[in-house]
SESESE-727872 format. One record per residue: residue number from 1; residue in three letters; x, y, z of N, C-alpha, C in turn. Coordinates in Angstrom, 3 decimals. Example, Ala and Ser with C-alpha at 12.3 -4.5 7.8 and 13.67 -1.06 7.14 Angstrom:
<nodes>
<1, "ALA", <13.190, -5.690, 7.800>, <12.300, -4.500, 7.800>, <13.200, -3.300, 7.800>>
<2, "SER", <12.850, -2.250, 7.080>, <13.670, -1.060, 7.140>, <12.900, 0.030, 7.870>>
</nodes>
This chain:
<nodes>
<1, "UNK", <101.915, 119.078, 71.380>, <101.539, 117.466, 71.756>, <100.684, 117.020, 72.617>>
<2, "UNK", <99.568, 116.432, 72.317>, <98.817, 116.211, 73.592>, <98.870, 115.271, 74.733>>
<3, "UNK", <98.807, 115.495, 76.005>, <99.323, 114.588, 77.124>, <98.395, 113.382, 76.849>>
<4, "UNK", <99.288, 112.305, 77.459>, <98.572, 111.163, 77.618>, <97.619, 110.735, 78.347>>
<5, "UNK", <96.161, 110.521, 77.885>, <95.075, 110.485, 78.905>, <95.530, 109.334, 79.919>>
<6, "UNK", <95.109, 109.630, 81.103>, <95.248, 108.428, 82.539>, <93.984, 108.074, 82.862>>
<7, "UNK", <94.264, 106.394, 83.204>, <93.149, 105.940, 83.784>, <93.157, 105.561, 85.024>>
<8, "UNK", <92.769, 105.494, 85.628>, <93.296, 104.821, 87.497>, <92.480, 103.210, 87.635>>
<9, "UNK", <92.152, 103.046, 86.533>, <91.461, 101.671, 86.693>, <91.951, 100.313, 86.159>>
<10, "UNK", <92.333, 99.595, 86.400>, <92.698, 98.201, 85.436>, <92.099, 97.212, 86.141>>
<11, "UNK", <91.599, 96.027, 85.356>, <90.733, 95.193, 86.016>, <91.285, 93.741, 85.175>>
<12, "UNK", <91.345, 92.777, 86.024>, <91.476, 91.261, 85.430>, <90.894, 91.194, 84.095>>
<13, "UNK", <91.819, 90.671, 83.370>, <90.999, 90.364, 81.973>, <91.076, 91.335, 80.890>>
<14, "UNK", <91.382, 92.882, 81.228>, <91.572, 93.449, 80.334>, <92.943, 93.294, 79.631>>
<15, "UNK", <92.848, 93.818, 78.621>, <93.411, 93.868, 77.197>, <94.538, 94.982, 77.459>>
<16, "UNK", <96.154, 94.636, 77.538>, <97.069, 95.770, 77.873>, <98.291, 95.808, 76.925>>
<17, "UNK", <98.586, 96.801, 76.752>, <99.468, 96.757, 75.763>, <100.399, 97.967, 76.349>>
<18, "UNK", <102.004, 97.364, 75.731>, <103.088, 97.904, 76.575>, <104.047, 98.515, 75.528>>
<19, "UNK", <104.179, 99.805, 75.291>, <104.964, 100.343, 74.303>, <106.636, 100.987, 74.844>>
<20, "UNK", <107.354, 100.533, 74.425>, <108.665, 101.366, 74.558>, <109.838, 100.671, 73.549>>
<21, "UNK", <110.915, 100.472, 74.192>, <111.989, 100.711, 73.078>, <113.188, 99.399, 73.865>>
<22, "UNK", <112.419, 97.907, 73.694>, <113.099, 97.034, 74.291>, <114.142, 96.695, 73.400>>
<23, "UNK", <115.647, 96.593, 74.088>, <116.781, 96.246, 73.292>, <117.071, 97.015, 72.421>>
<24, "UNK", <116.520, 98.445, 72.917>, <117.151, 99.302, 71.668>, <116.298, 99.325, 70.332>>
<25, "UNK", <114.862, 98.398, 70.771>, <114.467, 98.253, 69.631>, <112.626, 99.416, 69.384>>
<26, "UNK", <113.282, 100.660, 68.951>, <112.704, 101.795, 68.929>, <111.039, 101.770, 68.596>>
<27, "UNK", <110.084, 102.024, 69.145>, <108.728, 102.335, 69.034>, <107.923, 100.724, 68.991>>
<28, "UNK", <108.600, 99.793, 69.814>, <107.777, 98.590, 70.019>, <106.499, 98.369, 71.040>>
<29, "UNK", <105.821, 97.638, 70.580>, <104.507, 97.265, 71.248>, <104.260, 95.929, 71.335>>
<30, "UNK", <103.950, 95.470, 72.580>, <103.627, 94.289, 72.634>, <102.204, 94.023, 73.721>>
<31, "UNK", <101.416, 93.132, 73.070>, <100.177, 93.068, 73.830>, <99.976, 91.893, 74.539>>
<32, "UNK", <98.936, 91.778, 75.810>, <98.466, 90.876, 76.580>, <97.338, 91.385, 77.375>>
<33, "UNK", <97.221, 90.642, 78.604>, <96.114, 91.171, 79.443>, <96.467, 91.319, 80.818>>
<34, "UNK", <95.489, 91.653, 81.763>, <96.211, 92.158, 82.941>, <95.533, 91.126, 83.655>>
<35, "UNK", <96.306, 90.479, 84.522>, <96.403, 89.274, 84.933>, <96.250, 89.296, 86.716>>
<36, "UNK", <96.626, 90.195, 87.335>, <96.013, 90.802, 88.494>, <96.500, 92.273, 88.823>>
<37, "UNK", <95.589, 92.598, 89.866>, <95.977, 93.892, 90.310>, <96.255, 94.075, 91.872>>
<38, "UNK", <96.892, 94.924, 92.178>, <97.391, 95.013, 93.682>, <98.205, 93.864, 93.801>>
<39, "UNK", <99.088, 93.693, 93.358>, <99.924, 92.489, 93.586>, <101.113, 93.325, 94.324>>
<40, "UNK", <101.596, 92.654, 95.752>, <102.537, 93.149, 96.746>, <103.153, 92.053, 96.734>>
<41, "UNK", <104.420, 92.571, 97.786>, <105.504, 91.211, 98.034>, <106.696, 91.484, 96.783>>
<42, "UNK", <106.698, 92.338, 95.898>, <107.539, 92.362, 95.360>, <109.017, 93.189, 95.331>>
<43, "UNK", <108.574, 94.180, 96.365>, <109.551, 95.526, 96.581>, <110.309, 94.793, 97.853>>
<44, "UNK", <111.109, 95.637, 98.138>, <111.838, 95.535, 99.217>, <111.218, 95.168, 100.281>>
<45, "UNK", <110.076, 96.236, 100.546>, <109.480, 95.935, 101.748>, <108.276, 95.158, 101.687>>
<46, "UNK", <107.640, 95.443, 100.210>, <106.363, 94.766, 100.066>, <105.049, 95.433, 100.004>>
<47, "UNK", <105.475, 96.963, 100.212>, <104.131, 97.736, 100.038>, <103.741, 98.040, 98.613>>
<48, "UNK", <104.547, 97.743, 97.781>, <103.977, 98.239, 96.411>, <102.394, 97.729, 95.933>>
<49, "UNK", <101.971, 98.202, 95.059>, <100.710, 97.758, 94.271>, <100.267, 97.583, 93.367>>
<50, "UNK", <101.383, 96.622, 92.866>, <101.716, 96.551, 90.944>, <100.291, 95.894, 90.478>>
<51, "UNK", <100.463, 96.446, 88.855>, <99.567, 95.525, 88.011>, <100.507, 94.394, 87.271>>
<52, "UNK", <99.707, 93.509, 87.056>, <100.402, 92.098, 86.737>, <99.973, 91.888, 85.608>>
<53, "UNK", <100.717, 91.552, 84.310>, <100.544, 91.637, 82.548>, <101.528, 90.586, 82.214>>
<54, "UNK", <101.077, 89.974, 81.086>, <101.347, 89.232, 80.537>, <102.038, 89.478, 79.143>>
<55, "UNK", <102.075, 90.595, 78.905>, <101.978, 91.819, 77.701>, <103.867, 91.838, 78.587>>
<56, "UNK", <104.609, 91.637, 77.165>, <106.053, 91.500, 77.587>, <106.945, 92.726, 77.974>>
<57, "UNK", <107.508, 92.728, 79.021>, <108.334, 93.959, 79.671>, <109.710, 93.496, 79.734>>
<58, "UNK", <110.338, 94.045, 78.755>, <112.071, 93.727, 78.631>, <112.902, 95.005, 79.244>>
<59, "UNK", <114.174, 94.654, 79.048>, <115.010, 95.551, 79.354>, <114.950, 96.815, 78.120>>
<60, "UNK", <114.460, 97.884, 78.713>, <114.387, 99.234, 77.622>, <113.045, 99.598, 77.547>>
<61, "UNK", <111.986, 98.605, 77.757>, <110.681, 99.642, 77.700>, <109.891, 99.552, 79.121>>
<62, "UNK", <110.808, 99.141, 79.823>, <110.174, 99.468, 81.430>, <110.396, 101.076, 81.252>>
<63, "UNK", <109.197, 101.949, 81.896>, <109.041, 103.365, 81.831>, <108.524, 103.865, 80.972>>
<64, "UNK", <107.710, 102.816, 79.702>, <107.101, 103.333, 78.749>, <105.577, 102.918, 79.328>>
<65, "UNK", <104.445, 103.572, 78.918>, <103.346, 103.426, 79.364>, <102.947, 102.210, 79.238>>
<66, "UNK", <101.594, 101.513, 80.020>, <101.313, 100.449, 79.828>, <99.434, 100.871, 79.520>>
<67, "UNK", <99.119, 100.447, 78.597>, <97.831, 101.149, 77.923>, <96.753, 99.976, 77.985>>
<68, "UNK", <95.411, 100.717, 78.161>, <94.252, 99.743, 78.057>, <94.120, 100.074, 76.502>>
<69, "UNK", <93.047, 99.474, 75.909>, <92.493, 99.410, 74.528>, <91.893, 100.966, 74.377>>
<70, "UNK", <91.825, 101.916, 75.200>, <91.065, 102.911, 74.747>, <92.190, 103.705, 74.868>>
<71, "UNK", <93.464, 103.333, 75.118>, <94.527, 104.393, 74.625>, <94.799, 105.120, 76.207>>
<72, "UNK", <94.330, 104.856, 77.185>, <94.584, 105.423, 78.645>, <95.593, 104.738, 79.000>>
<73, "UNK", <96.756, 105.245, 79.993>, <97.699, 104.984, 80.432>, <97.001, 104.501, 81.853>>
<74, "UNK", <97.161, 103.271, 82.162>, <96.970, 102.261, 83.620>, <97.913, 101.806, 84.293>>
<75, "UNK", <99.237, 102.275, 83.727>, <100.598, 101.707, 84.659>, <101.718, 101.832, 83.910>>
<76, "UNK", <102.598, 102.106, 84.484>, <104.076, 102.439, 84.224>, <104.674, 101.062, 84.389>>
<77, "UNK", <105.273, 100.321, 83.271>, <106.006, 99.048, 83.562>, <107.375, 99.459, 84.252>>
<78, "UNK", <107.505, 98.452, 85.093>, <108.681, 98.436, 86.159>, <109.355, 97.499, 86.161>>
<79, "UNK", <109.062, 96.220, 86.121>, <109.765, 95.200, 86.228>, <109.487, 93.912, 85.617>>
<80, "UNK", <110.021, 92.760, 85.630>, <109.692, 91.348, 85.118>, <110.461, 90.640, 85.968>>
<81, "UNK", <109.398, 89.035, 85.908>, <110.006, 88.321, 86.636>, <110.795, 87.164, 85.744>>
<82, "UNK", <112.203, 87.520, 86.004>, <112.859, 86.772, 84.781>, <113.933, 86.173, 85.993>>
<83, "UNK", <114.281, 84.733, 85.481>, <115.449, 83.974, 86.039>, <115.347, 83.968, 87.703>>
<84, "UNK", <114.111, 83.804, 88.133>, <113.821, 83.277, 89.706>, <114.460, 82.211, 89.881>>
<85, "UNK", <114.907, 82.046, 91.273>, <115.424, 80.808, 91.732>, <114.457, 79.749, 91.420>>
<86, "UNK", <115.015, 78.645, 91.047>, <114.393, 77.694, 90.842>, <113.759, 77.352, 89.371>>
<87, "UNK", <113.956, 78.323, 88.609>, <113.024, 78.411, 87.422>, <114.023, 78.355, 85.970>>
<88, "UNK", <113.678, 78.247, 85.113>, <114.854, 78.252, 84.037>, <114.085, 79.438, 82.744>>
<89, "UNK", <114.692, 80.463, 82.461>, <114.310, 81.379, 81.453>, <113.504, 82.148, 82.185>>
<90, "UNK", <112.293, 82.804, 80.954>, <111.562, 83.903, 81.248>, <110.581, 82.939, 81.947>>
<91, "UNK", <109.525, 83.686, 82.702>, <108.330, 83.367, 83.271>, <107.348, 84.040, 82.460>>
<92, "UNK", <107.717, 85.335, 82.172>, <106.338, 86.199, 81.210>, <105.497, 86.952, 82.013>>
<93, "UNK", <105.959, 87.212, 83.019>, <105.000, 88.114, 83.967>, <105.958, 89.266, 84.000>>
<94, "UNK", <105.203, 90.495, 83.858>, <105.714, 91.940, 83.994>, <104.864, 92.336, 85.193>>
<95, "UNK", <105.389, 93.597, 85.424>, <104.530, 94.486, 86.829>, <104.591, 95.799, 86.271>>
<96, "UNK", <103.694, 96.911, 86.829>, <103.771, 97.923, 86.405>, <102.915, 98.518, 87.518>>
<97, "UNK", <103.383, 99.899, 87.736>, <102.998, 100.705, 88.975>, <101.736, 101.397, 88.270>>
<98, "UNK", <100.717, 101.521, 89.158>, <99.621, 102.038, 88.716>, <99.384, 103.241, 88.564>>
<99, "UNK", <98.915, 104.005, 87.639>, <98.735, 105.803, 87.357>, <98.863, 106.568, 88.461>>
<100, "UNK", <97.809, 105.727, 89.374>, <97.486, 106.589, 90.760>, <98.647, 106.753, 91.499>>
<101, "UNK", <99.655, 105.745, 91.547>, <100.987, 105.753, 92.303>, <102.084, 106.739, 91.504>>
<102, "UNK", <101.997, 106.465, 90.362>, <102.858, 106.820, 89.513>, <102.526, 108.860, 89.539>>
<103, "UNK", <101.200, 109.331, 89.642>, <101.193, 110.676, 89.723>, <101.511, 111.195, 90.829>>
<104, "UNK", <101.018, 110.476, 91.763>, <101.622, 110.722, 93.507>, <103.238, 110.868, 93.708>>
<105, "UNK", <103.677, 109.987, 92.875>, <105.452, 109.880, 92.822>, <105.830, 111.049, 92.340>>
<106, "UNK", <105.453, 111.101, 90.902>, <105.810, 112.428, 90.022>, <105.460, 113.828, 90.963>>
<107, "UNK", <104.532, 114.145, 91.430>, <104.276, 115.386, 91.928>, <105.421, 115.277, 93.406>>
<108, "UNK", <105.385, 114.461, 93.974>, <106.752, 114.509, 95.133>, <108.037, 114.860, 94.405>>
<109, "UNK", <108.359, 114.027, 93.461>, <109.782, 114.596, 92.567>, <109.649, 115.997, 92.427>>
<110, "UNK", <108.598, 116.358, 91.929>, <108.526, 117.786, 91.225>, <108.797, 118.831, 92.248>>
<111, "UNK", <107.906, 118.458, 93.423>, <108.057, 119.157, 94.780>, <109.062, 119.124, 95.125>>
<112, "UNK", <109.840, 118.341, 95.805>, <110.720, 117.956, 96.320>, <112.133, 117.460, 96.181>>
<113, "UNK", <112.156, 117.184, 94.503>, <113.316, 116.638, 94.021>, <113.551, 115.024, 94.774>>
<114, "UNK", <112.875, 114.632, 95.540>, <113.058, 113.200, 96.250>, <111.842, 112.537, 96.738>>
<115, "UNK", <111.667, 111.072, 97.051>, <110.286, 110.628, 97.390>, <110.708, 110.247, 98.728>>
<116, "UNK", <110.196, 110.514, 99.739>, <110.323, 109.696, 101.141>, <109.278, 109.197, 101.607>>
<117, "UNK", <109.704, 108.028, 101.654>, <108.451, 107.090, 102.172>, <108.469, 107.001, 103.773>>
<118, "UNK", <107.675, 106.625, 104.607>, <107.664, 106.411, 106.270>, <107.543, 104.929, 106.065>>
<119, "UNK", <108.898, 104.178, 106.901>, <109.203, 102.922, 107.182>, <109.894, 102.954, 108.736>>
<120, "UNK", <109.503, 101.541, 109.243>, <110.010, 101.579, 110.530>, <110.805, 100.362, 110.824>>
<121, "UNK", <110.763, 99.597, 109.407>, <111.534, 98.265, 109.684>, <110.677, 97.432, 109.707>>
<122, "UNK", <109.809, 97.391, 110.269>, <108.769, 96.137, 110.348>, <107.566, 95.802, 109.018>>
<123, "UNK", <107.402, 94.586, 109.243>, <106.421, 94.238, 108.247>, <105.538, 92.909, 108.832>>
<124, "UNK", <103.959, 93.108, 108.569>, <103.349, 92.237, 109.020>, <102.864, 91.195, 107.720>>
<125, "UNK", <102.774, 89.556, 108.152>, <102.557, 88.578, 107.065>, <101.690, 87.260, 107.998>>
<126, "UNK", <101.456, 86.692, 107.464>, <100.903, 85.330, 107.782>, <101.567, 83.921, 107.317>>
<127, "UNK", <101.728, 83.050, 107.868>, <102.179, 81.572, 107.729>, <101.566, 80.797, 108.145>>
<128, "UNK", <101.222, 79.320, 107.333>, <100.816, 78.574, 107.693>, <101.184, 77.165, 108.317>>
<129, "UNK", <100.592, 76.924, 109.537>, <101.356, 75.754, 109.824>, <100.336, 74.436, 109.654>>
<130, "UNK", <100.773, 73.462, 109.500>, <100.486, 71.842, 108.852>, <100.787, 70.902, 110.202>>
<131, "UNK", <99.822, 70.530, 111.026>, <100.204, 69.613, 112.379>, <99.673, 68.468, 111.848>>
<132, "UNK", <100.786, 67.591, 112.342>, <100.593, 66.294, 112.018>, <99.199, 65.413, 112.090>>
<133, "UNK", <98.341, 65.992, 112.730>, <97.024, 65.246, 112.618>, <96.078, 65.864, 112.020>>
<134, "UNK", <96.655, 66.793, 110.916>, <95.875, 67.375, 109.986>, <95.504, 68.808, 110.065>>
<135, "UNK", <95.554, 69.229, 111.049>, <95.056, 70.429, 111.474>, <95.812, 71.446, 110.722>>
<136, "UNK", <95.142, 72.574, 110.278>, <95.909, 73.995, 109.450>, <95.203, 74.840, 110.479>>
<137, "UNK", <96.974, 75.585, 110.543>, <96.607, 76.876, 111.450>, <97.372, 78.002, 110.977>>
<138, "UNK", <96.700, 78.903, 110.609>, <97.106, 80.515, 109.888>, <97.629, 81.225, 111.087>>
<139, "UNK", <98.958, 81.524, 111.305>, <99.486, 82.958, 112.267>, <99.726, 84.031, 111.568>>
<140, "UNK", <99.411, 84.996, 112.306>, <99.671, 86.418, 111.926>, <100.834, 86.800, 112.559>>
<141, "UNK", <101.836, 87.377, 112.039>, <103.027, 87.869, 112.957>, <103.353, 89.072, 112.246>>
<142, "UNK", <104.494, 89.626, 113.091>, <105.428, 90.496, 112.716>, <106.795, 90.195, 112.440>>
<143, "UNK", <107.095, 91.045, 111.170>, <108.571, 90.478, 110.809>, <109.293, 92.167, 111.024>>
<144, "UNK", <110.801, 91.628, 111.814>, <111.237, 92.681, 112.120>, <112.394, 92.846, 111.080>>
<145, "UNK", <112.804, 93.760, 110.554>, <114.140, 93.971, 109.624>, <115.485, 94.116, 110.733>>
<146, "UNK", <116.714, 93.762, 109.701>, <117.804, 94.186, 110.672>, <117.819, 95.338, 110.904>>
<147, "UNK", <118.540, 95.497, 112.403>, <118.345, 97.206, 112.580>, <119.966, 97.796, 112.373>>
<148, "UNK", <120.048, 98.888, 112.014>, <121.411, 99.398, 111.495>, <121.344, 100.705, 112.395>>
<149, "UNK", <122.185, 101.189, 112.705>, <122.630, 102.514, 113.201>, <122.127, 103.572, 112.044>>
<150, "UNK", <121.165, 104.530, 112.516>, <120.892, 105.345, 111.594>, <119.544, 105.169, 110.836>>
<151, "UNK", <118.877, 104.112, 111.063>, <117.381, 104.164, 110.396>, <117.190, 102.294, 110.070>>
<152, "UNK", <117.972, 101.427, 110.165>, <117.466, 100.108, 109.601>, <117.386, 100.360, 108.193>>
<153, "UNK", <116.769, 98.556, 107.760>, <116.641, 98.630, 106.521>, <115.688, 99.497, 105.606>>
<154, "UNK", <115.305, 100.346, 106.118>, <114.245, 101.150, 105.247>, <115.044, 102.478, 104.429>>
<155, "UNK", <115.997, 102.571, 104.698>, <116.975, 103.946, 104.020>, <117.053, 103.361, 102.611>>
</nodes>
């Protein structure tokens, strides 16, 4: 068996294919485009770098490859945006981890049996304030998570 060819690049507008077994439908494939790269803010702390696609990612094909048209794996489908608050039904947005991150995680799992990520329970962000006189101010701030004995929210 020949291992899958990996690609470290995905660009907005690239055609994307997701292969997997959604809802136990073995060998299914869906097609879409890459609609964003470097998407963050979806994880627990928000430091992931997801590839966004409209190729359908459903229960069961998360973990199959996200391929480009050359058959290279550009990502690992991980989650979809479904039933978000204030929405009805399916959004049509799926997210995959880029192959570079998948390879890093795989190496850590093989070497240590676990992945440990550094985290101190704070995150940076920006917010915009609109004053009544029409002035727009962007504020940079630090957010601190709830502190819990033994390590905080990063466990």
